[in-house]
N, CA, C and O atoms as a CHARMM CRD file, in Angstrom:
* protein
*
  352
    1    1 ALA  N      0.83500  -1.18400   0.00000 PROA 1      0.00000
    2    1 ALA  CA     0.00000   0.00000   0.00000 PROA 1      0.00000
    3    1 ALA  C      0.88000   1.24700   0.00000 PROA 1      0.00000
    4    1 ALA  O      1.98000   1.24200   0.55300 PROA 1      0.00000
    5    2 ASP  N      0.39700   2.29100  -0.61100 PROA 2      0.00000
    6    2 ASP  CA     1.18400   3.53000  -0.73500 PROA 2      0.00000
    7    2 ASP  C      0.65200   4.65900   0.14900 PROA 2      0.00000
    8    2 ASP  O      1.06600   5.80800  -0.01000 PROA 2      0.00000
    9    3 GLY  N     -0.24200   4.35600   1.05900 PROA 3      0.00000
   10    3 GLY  CA    -0.80500   5.38300   1.92800 PROA 3      0.00000
   11    3 GLY  C     -2.15700   5.89100   1.46900 PROA 3      0.00000
   12    3 GLY  O     -2.90500   6.46500   2.26100 PROA 3      0.00000
   13    4 SER  N     -2.48000   5.68900   0.20400 PROA 4      0.00000
   14    4 SER  CA    -3.79000   6.12400  -0.27700 PROA 4      0.00000
   15    4 SER  C     -4.55000   4.99500  -0.96500 PROA 4      0.00000
   16    4 SER  O     -5.72800   5.14700  -1.28800 PROA 4      0.00000
   17    5 THR  N     -3.88500   3.86800  -1.19200 PROA 5      0.00000
   18    5 THR  CA    -4.54400   2.70200  -1.76900 PROA 5      0.00000
   19    5 THR  C     -4.08100   1.45800  -1.02000 PROA 5      0.00000
   20    5 THR  O     -3.09000   1.49000  -0.29000 PROA 5      0.00000
   21    6 SER  N     -4.80000   0.38000  -1.21000 PROA 6      0.00000
   22    6 SER  CA    -4.44600  -0.88400  -0.57900 PROA 6      0.00000
   23    6 SER  C     -4.56200  -1.98800  -1.60400 PROA 6      0.00000
   24    6 SER  O     -5.42700  -1.95600  -2.47900 PROA 6      0.00000
   25    7 ASP  N     -3.68400  -2.96200  -1.48700 PROA 7      0.00000
   26    7 ASP  CA    -3.73300  -4.08000  -2.41700 PROA 7      0.00000
   27    7 ASP  C     -4.25200  -5.35500  -1.75600 PROA 7      0.00000
   28    7 ASP  O     -4.21300  -6.42700  -2.35900 PROA 7      0.00000
   29    8 LYS  N     -4.74600  -5.24100  -0.49900 PROA 8      0.00000
   30    8 LYS  CA    -5.29500  -6.41000   0.17900 PROA 8      0.00000
   31    8 LYS  C     -6.29400  -5.98000   1.24800 PROA 8      0.00000
   32    8 LYS  O     -6.35800  -4.81400   1.63900 PROA 8      0.00000
   33    9 VAL  N     -7.06300  -6.94900   1.70200 PROA 9      0.00000
   34    9 VAL  CA    -8.03500  -6.72900   2.76700 PROA 9      0.00000
   35    9 VAL  C     -7.44500  -7.28900   4.05500 PROA 9      0.00000
   36    9 VAL  O     -6.93800  -8.41100   4.07700 PROA 9      0.00000
   37   10 VAL  N     -7.51300  -6.51200   5.11700 PROA 10     0.00000
   38   10 VAL  CA    -7.00500  -6.96600   6.40800 PROA 10     0.00000
   39   10 VAL  C     -8.07900  -7.80700   7.08200 PROA 10     0.00000
   40   10 VAL  O     -9.21300  -7.35000   7.22100 PROA 10     0.00000
   41   11 PRO  N     -7.74800  -9.03500   7.50800 PROA 11     0.00000
   42   11 PRO  CA    -8.74900  -9.85800   8.19900 PROA 11     0.00000
   43   11 PRO  C     -9.23300  -9.16500   9.47600 PROA 11     0.00000
   44   11 PRO  O     -8.42300  -8.64900  10.24500 PROA 11     0.00000
   45   12 ARG  N    -10.52800  -9.15100   9.69900 PROA 12     0.00000
   46   12 ARG  CA   -11.08500  -8.43900  10.85200 PROA 12     0.00000
   47   12 ARG  C    -11.20800  -9.31700  12.09800 PROA 12     0.00000
   48   12 ARG  O    -11.42000  -8.80300  13.19700 PROA 12     0.00000
   49   13 GLU  N    -11.07600 -10.63600  11.93600 PROA 13     0.00000
   50   13 GLU  CA   -11.15100 -11.52000  13.09300 PROA 13     0.00000
   51   13 GLU  C    -10.01100 -11.17400  14.04500 PROA 13     0.00000
   52   13 GLU  O     -8.85200 -11.09800  13.63900 PROA 13     0.00000
   53   14 GLY  N    -10.34300 -10.97300  15.28100 PROA 14     0.00000
   54   14 GLY  CA    -9.33100 -10.66500  16.28000 PROA 14     0.00000
   55   14 GLY  C     -8.88900  -9.21400  16.31200 PROA 14     0.00000
   56   14 GLY  O     -8.07700  -8.83400  17.15600 PROA 14     0.00000
   57   15 MET  N     -9.41200  -8.39400  15.40300 PROA 15     0.00000
   58   15 MET  CA    -9.03600  -6.98000  15.37100 PROA 15     0.00000
   59   15 MET  C     -9.81200  -6.23400  16.45700 PROA 15     0.00000
   60   15 MET  O    -10.99500  -6.48800  16.68200 PROA 15     0.00000
   61   16 MET  N     -9.11900  -5.30800  17.12300 PROA 16     0.00000
   62   16 MET  CA    -9.75400  -4.53800  18.18800 PROA 16     0.00000
   63   16 MET  C     -9.45100  -3.06300  18.01100 PROA 16     0.00000
   64   16 MET  O     -8.49800  -2.68900  17.32700 PROA 16     0.00000
   65   17 ARG  N    -10.26500  -2.23600  18.62700 PROA 17     0.00000
   66   17 ARG  CA   -10.06500  -0.78900  18.60300 PROA 17     0.00000
   67   17 ARG  C     -9.40200  -0.38800  19.91300 PROA 17     0.00000
   68   17 ARG  O     -9.84000  -0.79700  20.98900 PROA 17     0.00000
   69   18 ALA  N     -8.35400   0.40600  19.82200 PROA 18     0.00000
   70   18 ALA  CA    -7.67600   0.88800  21.02900 PROA 18     0.00000
   71   18 ALA  C     -8.25000   2.23600  21.42900 PROA 18     0.00000
   72   18 ALA  O     -8.52400   3.08700  20.58300 PROA 18     0.00000
   73   19 GLN  N     -8.42700   2.41400  22.71700 PROA 19     0.00000
   74   19 GLN  CA    -8.89500   3.68800  23.24600 PROA 19     0.00000
   75   19 GLN  C     -7.89900   4.18400  24.28100 PROA 19     0.00000
   76   19 GLN  O     -7.17400   3.39300  24.88500 PROA 19     0.00000
   77   20 THR  N     -7.86900   5.46300  24.47900 PROA 20     0.00000
   78   20 THR  CA    -7.01700   6.02200  25.51000 PROA 20     0.00000
   79   20 THR  C     -7.86000   6.28500  26.75100 PROA 20     0.00000
   80   20 THR  O     -9.08000   6.38900  26.62400 PROA 20     0.00000
   81   21 PRO  N     -7.30100   6.39500  27.90200 PROA 21     0.00000
   82   21 PRO  CA    -5.86100   6.38600  28.13900 PROA 21     0.00000
   83   21 PRO  C     -5.32600   4.97100  28.30800 PROA 21     0.00000
   84   21 PRO  O     -6.04300   4.07100  28.74500 PROA 21     0.00000
   85   22 HSD  N     -4.05300   4.78600  27.95600 PROA 22     0.00000
   86   22 HSD  CA    -3.33000   3.55500  28.26300 PROA 22     0.00000
   87   22 HSD  C     -2.64400   3.81700  29.59200 PROA 22     0.00000
   88   22 HSD  O     -2.11000   4.90500  29.80600 PROA 22     0.00000
   89   23 THR  N     -2.65000   2.85700  30.46900 PROA 23     0.00000
   90   23 THR  CA    -2.03900   3.08000  31.77700 PROA 23     0.00000
   91   23 THR  C     -0.99300   2.02000  32.07200 PROA 23     0.00000
   92   23 THR  O     -1.11600   0.86900  31.65300 PROA 23     0.00000
   93   24 PHE  N      0.02600   2.42100  32.79300 PROA 24     0.00000
   94   24 PHE  CA     1.09100   1.52600  33.23600 PROA 24     0.00000
   95   24 PHE  C      1.48200   1.92300  34.64300 PROA 24     0.00000
   96   24 PHE  O      1.37400   3.09600  34.99800 PROA 24     0.00000
   97   25 PRO  N      1.93800   0.97300  35.46100 PROA 25     0.00000
   98   25 PRO  CA     2.52000   1.36400  36.74000 PROA 25     0.00000
   99   25 PRO  C      3.71700   2.28500  36.47800 PROA 25     0.00000
  100   25 PRO  O      4.43300   2.10400  35.49300 PROA 25     0.00000
  101   26 LEU  N      3.93100   3.25600  37.34000 PROA 26     0.00000
  102   26 LEU  CA     4.99600   4.23200  37.14500 PROA 26     0.00000
  103   26 LEU  C      6.35500   3.55900  36.99100 PROA 26     0.00000
  104   26 LEU  O      7.15600   3.98100  36.15600 PROA 26     0.00000
  105   27 ALA  N      6.62800   2.52800  37.77600 PROA 27     0.00000
  106   27 ALA  CA     7.91900   1.83400  37.67900 PROA 27     0.00000
  107   27 ALA  C      8.09300   1.20100  36.29700 PROA 27     0.00000
  108   27 ALA  O      9.19300   1.22100  35.74400 PROA 27     0.00000
  109   28 THR  N      7.02300   0.64300  35.73900 PROA 28     0.00000
  110   28 THR  CA     7.08000   0.04400  34.40200 PROA 28     0.00000
  111   28 THR  C      7.31400   1.11500  33.35000 PROA 28     0.00000
  112   28 THR  O      8.10800   0.91900  32.43000 PROA 28     0.00000
  113   29 LEU  N      6.63500   2.23700  33.47600 PROA 29     0.00000
  114   29 LEU  CA     6.81700   3.34500  32.53600 PROA 29     0.00000
  115   29 LEU  C      8.26200   3.83100  32.55600 PROA 29     0.00000
  116   29 LEU  O      8.86400   4.05000  31.50500 PROA 29     0.00000
  117   30 ARG  N      8.81200   3.99700  33.74300 PROA 30     0.00000
  118   30 ARG  CA    10.21200   4.43600  33.84700 PROA 30     0.00000
  119   30 ARG  C     11.15600   3.42200  33.21900 PROA 30     0.00000
  120   30 ARG  O     12.10800   3.79700  32.53500 PROA 30     0.00000
  121   31 GLU  N     10.89600   2.13000  33.44900 PROA 31     0.00000
  122   31 GLU  CA    11.72000   1.07600  32.85200 PROA 31     0.00000
  123   31 GLU  C     11.64500   1.13200  31.32700 PROA 31     0.00000
  124   31 GLU  O     12.66400   1.00100  30.64800 PROA 31     0.00000
  125   32 MET  N     10.44100   1.32700  30.79200 PROA 32     0.00000
  126   32 MET  CA    10.28000   1.40400  29.33500 PROA 32     0.00000
  127   32 MET  C     11.05600   2.58200  28.76300 PROA 32     0.00000
  128   32 MET  O     11.72300   2.44600  27.73800 PROA 32     0.00000
  129   33 LEU  N     10.97500   3.73100  29.41400 PROA 33     0.00000
  130   33 LEU  CA    11.66200   4.92100  28.90700 PROA 33     0.00000
  131   33 LEU  C     13.18000   4.76300  28.98100 PROA 33     0.00000
  132   33 LEU  O     13.88900   5.18300  28.06700 PROA 33     0.00000
  133   34 ARG  N     13.69000   4.15600  30.07200 PROA 34     0.00000
  134   34 ARG  CA    15.13600   3.90100  30.17800 PROA 34     0.00000
  135   34 ARG  C     15.59800   2.93300  29.09500 PROA 34     0.00000
  136   34 ARG  O     16.62400   3.15000  28.45000 PROA 34     0.00000
  137   35 GLU  N     14.82900   1.86100  28.90200 PROA 35     0.00000
  138   35 GLU  CA    15.17300   0.85400  27.89900 PROA 35     0.00000
  139   35 GLU  C     15.12900   1.45100  26.49300 PROA 35     0.00000
  140   35 GLU  O     16.00500   1.17400  25.67500 PROA 35     0.00000
  141   36 ALA  N     14.12400   2.26000  26.21200 PROA 36     0.00000
  142   36 ALA  CA    14.02400   2.90900  24.89600 PROA 36     0.00000
  143   36 ALA  C     15.22900   3.80400  24.65900 PROA 36     0.00000
  144   36 ALA  O     15.81000   3.79400  23.57400 PROA 36     0.00000
  145   37 GLU  N     15.60500   4.57500  25.66800 PROA 37     0.00000
  146   37 GLU  CA    16.77300   5.45100  25.53400 PROA 37     0.00000
  147   37 GLU  C     18.03000   4.62300  25.29700 PROA 37     0.00000
  148   37 GLU  O     18.86200   4.97800  24.46200 PROA 37     0.00000
  149   38 GLY  N     18.17000   3.51700  26.03300 PROA 38     0.00000
  150   38 GLY  CA    19.33200   2.64500  25.87300 PROA 38     0.00000
  151   38 GLY  C     19.41700   2.01300  24.49700 PROA 38     0.00000
  152   38 GLY  O     20.51300   1.75200  24.00200 PROA 38     0.00000
  153   39 GLN  N     18.27700   1.76400  23.87500 PROA 39     0.00000
  154   39 GLN  CA    18.24200   1.16500  22.53600 PROA 39     0.00000
  155   39 GLN  C     18.22900   2.21600  21.43300 PROA 39     0.00000
  156   39 GLN  O     18.19300   1.87700  20.25000 PROA 39     0.00000
  157   40 GLY  N     18.25700   3.48000  21.81500 PROA 40     0.00000
  158   40 GLY  CA    18.25600   4.54800  20.81700 PROA 40     0.00000
  159   40 GLY  C     16.90400   4.79400  20.18200 PROA 40     0.00000
  160   40 GLY  O     16.82300   5.42200  19.12600 PROA 40     0.00000
  161   41 ILE  N     15.83800   4.31000  20.80700 PROA 41     0.00000
  162   41 ILE  CA    14.48800   4.55200  20.28600 PROA 41     0.00000
  163   41 ILE  C     14.09000   5.95700  20.69900 PROA 41     0.00000
  164   41 ILE  O     13.92700   6.24200  21.88600 PROA 41     0.00000
  165   42 GLU  N     13.93500   6.82900  19.72000 PROA 42     0.00000
  166   42 GLU  CA    13.61600   8.22300  20.01000 PROA 42     0.00000
  167   42 GLU  C     12.15300   8.55800  19.81300 PROA 42     0.00000
  168   42 GLU  O     11.66400   9.55500  20.34500 PROA 42     0.00000
  169   43 GLU  N     11.44900   7.73200  19.05000 PROA 43     0.00000
  170   43 GLU  CA    10.02100   7.97800  18.86500 PROA 43     0.00000
  171   43 GLU  C      9.30200   6.66100  18.66800 PROA 43     0.00000
  172   43 GLU  O      9.86700   5.69200  18.16100 PROA 43     0.00000
  173   44 SER  N      8.06800   6.64400  19.07100 PROA 44     0.00000
  174   44 SER  CA     7.20600   5.48200  18.93500 PROA 44     0.00000
  175   44 SER  C      5.79900   6.01100  18.72500 PROA 44     0.00000
  176   44 SER  O      5.49500   7.13800  19.11600 PROA 44     0.00000
  177   45 GLN  N      4.94900   5.22100  18.12100 PROA 45     0.00000
  178   45 GLN  CA     3.58000   5.65600  17.83600 PROA 45     0.00000
  179   45 GLN  C      2.86700   6.09100  19.10600 PROA 45     0.00000
  180   45 GLN  O      2.14200   7.08600  19.10500 PROA 45     0.00000
  181   46 SER  N      3.06700   5.35400  20.18100 PROA 46     0.00000
  182   46 SER  CA     2.45400   5.68700  21.46700 PROA 46     0.00000
  183   46 SER  C      3.19500   4.93200  22.55000 PROA 46     0.00000
  184   46 SER  O      4.02500   4.07300  22.25100 PROA 46     0.00000
  185   47 ILE  N      2.91400   5.23600  23.78000 PROA 47     0.00000
  186   47 ILE  CA     3.54300   4.51300  24.87900 PROA 47     0.00000
  187   47 ILE  C      3.14100   3.04500  24.82900 PROA 47     0.00000
  188   47 ILE  O      3.91300   2.17600  25.23300 PROA 47     0.00000
  189   48 PHE  N      1.94000   2.76500  24.33700 PROA 48     0.00000
  190   48 PHE  CA     1.47700   1.39000  24.19900 PROA 48     0.00000
  191   48 PHE  C      2.31900   0.62600  23.17900 PROA 48     0.00000
  192   48 PHE  O      2.72600  -0.50500  23.44800 PROA 48     0.00000
  193   49 THR  N      2.58700   1.22300  22.01000 PROA 49     0.00000
  194   49 THR  CA     3.39900   0.52900  21.01300 PROA 49     0.00000
  195   49 THR  C      4.84200   0.41800  21.47500 PROA 49     0.00000
  196   49 THR  O      5.52800  -0.54300  21.12600 PROA 49     0.00000
  197   50 LEU  N      5.31200   1.38100  22.25000 PROA 50     0.00000
  198   50 LEU  CA     6.65800   1.29000  22.81200 PROA 50     0.00000
  199   50 LEU  C      6.75800   0.07600  23.72300 PROA 50     0.00000
  200   50 LEU  O      7.75000  -0.65100  23.68200 PROA 50     0.00000
  201   51 ALA  N      5.74400  -0.14800  24.53900 PROA 51     0.00000
  202   51 ALA  CA     5.73600  -1.31800  25.42100 PROA 51     0.00000
  203   51 ALA  C      5.84000  -2.59500  24.60400 PROA 51     0.00000
  204   51 ALA  O      6.55500  -3.52200  24.98300 PROA 51     0.00000
  205   52 GLY  N      5.12300  -2.64600  23.47700 PROA 52     0.00000
  206   52 GLY  CA     5.19600  -3.81200  22.60800 PROA 52     0.00000
  207   52 GLY  C      6.54900  -3.95600  21.94600 PROA 52     0.00000
  208   52 GLY  O      7.08000  -5.06300  21.86000 PROA 52     0.00000
  209   53 GLU  N      7.12100  -2.84800  21.47400 PROA 53     0.00000
  210   53 GLU  CA     8.43200  -2.88100  20.82800 PROA 53     0.00000
  211   53 GLU  C      9.50300  -3.39200  21.78400 PROA 53     0.00000
  212   53 GLU  O     10.40800  -4.12000  21.37600 PROA 53     0.00000
  213   54 LEU  N      9.40100  -3.01500  23.04100 PROA 54     0.00000
  214   54 LEU  CA    10.40300  -3.40300  24.02600 PROA 54     0.00000
  215   54 LEU  C     10.10000  -4.75000  24.66500 PROA 54     0.00000
  216   54 LEU  O     10.98200  -5.35400  25.27600 PROA 54     0.00000
  217   55 GLY  N      8.87300  -5.22600  24.53600 PROA 55     0.00000
  218   55 GLY  CA     8.49700  -6.50100  25.14200 PROA 55     0.00000
  219   55 GLY  C      8.48500  -6.45400  26.66300 PROA 55     0.00000
  220   55 GLY  O      8.69000  -7.47600  27.31800 PROA 55     0.00000
  221   56 ILE  N      8.24700  -5.28200  27.22400 PROA 56     0.00000
  222   56 ILE  CA     8.32200  -5.10300  28.67600 PROA 56     0.00000
  223   56 ILE  C      6.98200  -5.34100  29.36100 PROA 56     0.00000
  224   56 ILE  O      6.91300  -6.07700  30.34500 PROA 56     0.00000
  225   57 ALA  N      5.94400  -4.74000  28.86200 PROA 57     0.00000
  226   57 ALA  CA     4.65800  -4.77500  29.55700 PROA 57     0.00000
  227   57 ALA  C      3.64100  -5.58400  28.75800 PROA 57     0.00000
  228   57 ALA  O      3.46500  -5.34800  27.56300 PROA 57     0.00000
  229   58 PRO  N      2.96900  -6.53600  29.40600 PROA 58     0.00000
  230   58 PRO  CA     1.92500  -7.28500  28.69500 PROA 58     0.00000
  231   58 PRO  C      0.69800  -6.40700  28.47400 PROA 58     0.00000
  232   58 PRO  O      0.46400  -5.44700  29.20900 PROA 58     0.00000
  233   59 LEU  N     -0.06400  -6.74500  27.47300 PROA 59     0.00000
  234   59 LEU  CA    -1.28600  -6.01400  27.15800 PROA 59     0.00000
  235   59 LEU  C     -2.45900  -6.65700  27.88400 PROA 59     0.00000
  236   59 LEU  O     -2.74200  -7.84200  27.70400 PROA 59     0.00000
  237   60 HSD  N     -3.13000  -5.87200  28.69600 PROA 60     0.00000
  238   60 HSD  CA    -4.35700  -6.32600  29.35100 PROA 60     0.00000
  239   60 HSD  C     -5.50600  -5.61500  28.65600 PROA 60     0.00000
  240   60 HSD  O     -5.48800  -4.39500  28.49800 PROA 60     0.00000
  241   61 ILE  N     -6.49400  -6.37700  28.24700 PROA 61     0.00000
  242   61 ILE  CA    -7.60000  -5.82100  27.47700 PROA 61     0.00000
  243   61 ILE  C     -8.80200  -5.59500  28.38600 PROA 61     0.00000
  244   61 ILE  O     -9.19800  -6.48400  29.14000 PROA 61     0.00000
  245   62 ALA  N     -9.36900  -4.41400  28.30800 PROA 62     0.00000
  246   62 ALA  CA   -10.57200  -4.07500  29.06500 PROA 62     0.00000
  247   62 ALA  C    -11.62200  -3.55500  28.08900 PROA 62     0.00000
  248   62 ALA  O    -11.29300  -2.87200  27.11900 PROA 62     0.00000
  249   63 ARG  N    -12.85700  -3.87500  28.34200 PROA 63     0.00000
  250   63 ARG  CA   -13.94200  -3.42200  27.46900 PROA 63     0.00000
  251   63 ARG  C    -14.12000  -1.91300  27.60800 PROA 63     0.00000
  252   63 ARG  O    -14.13700  -1.37500  28.71500 PROA 63     0.00000
  253   64 GLY  N    -14.25200  -1.25000  26.48100 PROA 64     0.00000
  254   64 GLY  CA   -14.44200   0.19700  26.47000 PROA 64     0.00000
  255   64 GLY  C    -15.83700   0.55900  25.99800 PROA 64     0.00000
  256   64 GLY  O    -16.69700  -0.30900  25.84900 PROA 64     0.00000
  257   65 ASP  N    -16.05200   1.81600  25.76900 PROA 65     0.00000
  258   65 ASP  CA   -17.33900   2.32600  25.30600 PROA 65     0.00000
  259   65 ASP  C    -17.10100   3.07000  23.99100 PROA 65     0.00000
  260   65 ASP  O    -16.30000   4.00400  23.94300 PROA 65     0.00000
  261   66 LEU  N    -17.78500   2.66500  22.94100 PROA 66     0.00000
  262   66 LEU  CA   -17.59400   3.29200  21.63000 PROA 66     0.00000
  263   66 LEU  C    -17.94300   4.77500  21.62300 PROA 66     0.00000
  264   66 LEU  O    -17.51400   5.51100  20.73500 PROA 66     0.00000
  265   67 ARG  N    -18.72700   5.21900  22.61800 PROA 67     0.00000
  266   67 ARG  CA   -19.06300   6.64200  22.69400 PROA 67     0.00000
  267   67 ARG  C    -17.88900   7.47700  23.20300 PROA 67     0.00000
  268   67 ARG  O    -17.92600   8.70600  23.14400 PROA 67     0.00000
  269   68 ASN  N    -16.86000   6.82000  23.69700 PROA 68     0.00000
  270   68 ASN  CA   -15.66700   7.51000  24.17900 PROA 68     0.00000
  271   68 ASN  C    -14.69100   7.62400  23.00400 PROA 68     0.00000
  272   68 ASN  O    -13.81300   6.77700  22.84300 PROA 68     0.00000
  273   69 PHE  N    -14.84100   8.64700  22.20200 PROA 69     0.00000
  274   69 PHE  CA   -13.97100   8.81600  21.03800 PROA 69     0.00000
  275   69 PHE  C    -13.39000  10.21800  21.01500 PROA 69     0.00000
  276   69 PHE  O    -13.95200  11.16000  21.57200 PROA 69     0.00000
  277   70 LYS  N    -12.26500  10.32300  20.36400 PROA 70     0.00000
  278   70 LYS  CA   -11.55500  11.59900  20.29100 PROA 70     0.00000
  279   70 LYS  C    -12.17200  12.47200  19.19700 PROA 70     0.00000
  280   70 LYS  O    -12.39300  12.01000  18.07700 PROA 70     0.00000
  281   71 ILE  N    -12.44200  13.71100  19.52200 PROA 71     0.00000
  282   71 ILE  CA   -12.99000  14.64900  18.54200 PROA 71     0.00000
  283   71 ILE  C    -11.83100  15.41400  17.92100 PROA 71     0.00000
  284   71 ILE  O    -11.19700  16.24600  18.57100 PROA 71     0.00000
  285   72 THR  N    -11.56100  15.11600  16.64400 PROA 72     0.00000
  286   72 THR  CA   -10.45000  15.76700  15.94400 PROA 72     0.00000
  287   72 THR  C    -10.87100  16.41900  14.63500 PROA 72     0.00000
  288   72 THR  O    -10.18600  17.30900  14.13200 PROA 72     0.00000
  289   73 GLU  N    -11.96900  15.98800  14.09700 PROA 73     0.00000
  290   73 GLU  CA   -12.44200  16.50000  12.80900 PROA 73     0.00000
  291   73 GLU  C    -13.83400  17.11800  12.99100 PROA 73     0.00000
  292   73 GLU  O    -14.53400  16.80600  13.95500 PROA 73     0.00000
  293   74 GLN  N    -14.22000  17.97400  12.08300 PROA 74     0.00000
  294   74 GLN  CA   -15.55600  18.57600  12.11700 PROA 74     0.00000
  295   74 GLN  C    -16.63600  17.49800  12.11600 PROA 74     0.00000
  296   74 GLN  O    -17.65400  17.64200  12.79300 PROA 74     0.00000
  297   75 SER  N    -16.42200  16.42300  11.36200 PROA 75     0.00000
  298   75 SER  CA   -17.42300  15.35200  11.30600 PROA 75     0.00000
  299   75 SER  C    -17.57100  14.64700  12.65300 PROA 75     0.00000
  300   75 SER  O    -18.63700  14.10500  12.94400 PROA 75     0.00000
  301   76 ASP  N    -16.51900  14.64300  13.48400 PROA 76     0.00000
  302   76 ASP  CA   -16.61500  14.05100  14.81800 PROA 76     0.00000
  303   76 ASP  C    -17.61300  14.81900  15.67800 PROA 76     0.00000
  304   76 ASP  O    -18.31500  14.22400  16.49600 PROA 76     0.00000
  305   77 ILE  N    -17.67800  16.12100  15.50000 PROA 77     0.00000
  306   77 ILE  CA   -18.64100  16.93600  16.25000 PROA 77     0.00000
  307   77 ILE  C    -20.06400  16.54700  15.86000 PROA 77     0.00000
  308   77 ILE  O    -20.94400  16.47300  16.71800 PROA 77     0.00000
  309   78 LEU  N    -20.29300  16.30000  14.58200 PROA 78     0.00000
  310   78 LEU  CA   -21.62100  15.86500  14.12800 PROA 78     0.00000
  311   78 LEU  C    -21.99000  14.52300  14.75400 PROA 78     0.00000
  312   78 LEU  O    -23.12700  14.32500  15.18000 PROA 78     0.00000
  313   79 ILE  N    -21.03500  13.61100  14.80800 PROA 79     0.00000
  314   79 ILE  CA   -21.28300  12.30000  15.42300 PROA 79     0.00000
  315   79 ILE  C    -21.59300  12.47500  16.90200 PROA 79     0.00000
  316   79 ILE  O    -22.52400  11.85900  17.42000 PROA 79     0.00000
  317   80 TYR  N    -20.81600  13.31300  17.58400 PROA 80     0.00000
  318   80 TYR  CA   -21.06000  13.58100  19.00600 PROA 80     0.00000
  319   80 TYR  C    -22.47500  14.12300  19.22200 PROA 80     0.00000
  320   80 TYR  O    -23.19500  13.66300  20.10800 PROA 80     0.00000
  321   81 ARG  N    -22.86000  15.09500  18.41300 PROA 81     0.00000
  322   81 ARG  CA   -24.19300  15.69700  18.56900 PROA 81     0.00000
  323   81 ARG  C    -25.29800  14.66900  18.32700 PROA 81     0.00000
  324   81 ARG  O    -26.30900  14.66200  19.03000 PROA 81     0.00000
  325   82 ALA  N    -25.10400  13.81100  17.33900 PROA 82     0.00000
  326   82 ALA  CA   -26.10500  12.78000  17.05500 PROA 82     0.00000
  327   82 ALA  C    -26.22200  11.80800  18.22900 PROA 82     0.00000
  328   82 ALA  O    -27.32900  11.43500  18.61700 PROA 82     0.00000
  329   83 LEU  N    -25.09900  11.40200  18.79000 PROA 83     0.00000
  330   83 LEU  CA   -25.12500  10.50800  19.94800 PROA 83     0.00000
  331   83 LEU  C    -25.77600  11.18100  21.14900 PROA 83     0.00000
  332   83 LEU  O    -26.55900  10.56100  21.86900 PROA 83     0.00000
  333   84 LYS  N    -25.45100  12.44100  21.35900 PROA 84     0.00000
  334   84 LYS  CA   -26.02100  13.19800  22.47500 PROA 84     0.00000
  335   84 LYS  C    -27.53900  13.29300  22.32800 PROA 84     0.00000
  336   84 LYS  O    -28.27000  13.14500  23.30800 PROA 84     0.00000
  337   85 THR  N    -28.01000  13.53800  21.11300 PROA 85     0.00000
  338   85 THR  CA   -29.45000  13.62400  20.85100 PROA 85     0.00000
  339   85 THR  C    -30.12700  12.28500  21.13700 PROA 85     0.00000
  340   85 THR  O    -31.21100  12.25400  21.71800 PROA 85     0.00000
  341   86 LEU  N    -29.50100  11.18600  20.73600 PROA 86     0.00000
  342   86 LEU  CA   -30.07700   9.86400  20.98200 PROA 86     0.00000
  343   86 LEU  C    -30.17800   9.55900  22.46900 PROA 86     0.00000
  344   86 LEU  O    -31.11500   8.89100  22.90500 PROA 86     0.00000
  345   87 GLU  N    -29.22400  10.04400  23.24600 PROA 87     0.00000
  346   87 GLU  CA   -29.21900   9.78000  24.68500 PROA 87     0.00000
  347   87 GLU  C    -30.25900  10.61100  25.42800 PROA 87     0.00000
  348   87 GLU  O    -30.67600  10.23600  26.52400 PROA 87     0.00000
  349   88 GLU  N    -30.68300  11.73000  24.85200 PROA 88     0.00000
  350   88 GLU  CA   -31.64800  12.61800  25.53100 PROA 88     0.00000
  351   88 GLU  C    -33.01600  12.11200  25.39100 PROA 88     0.00000
  352   88 GLU  O    -33.95600  12.72600  25.89500 PROA 88     0.00000
């Protein structure tokens, strides 16, 4: 894929949506940051992906709420308003 097209379909079985916040014990977070610095890792997609890259912290999955979404685009505001109207 070149960023605007795809040449395959990603299987959806087992796929999950990640929501923030991701949490770690402070000692684990400090260990991850020290290890990343030691390996020369200067950037990572998120603290969650850094944990995976370093193999330090296991992923614990908790059920979230689809209504908890980040508003970043104008269309997100429309979705928020529609959900708010449905709840009233």
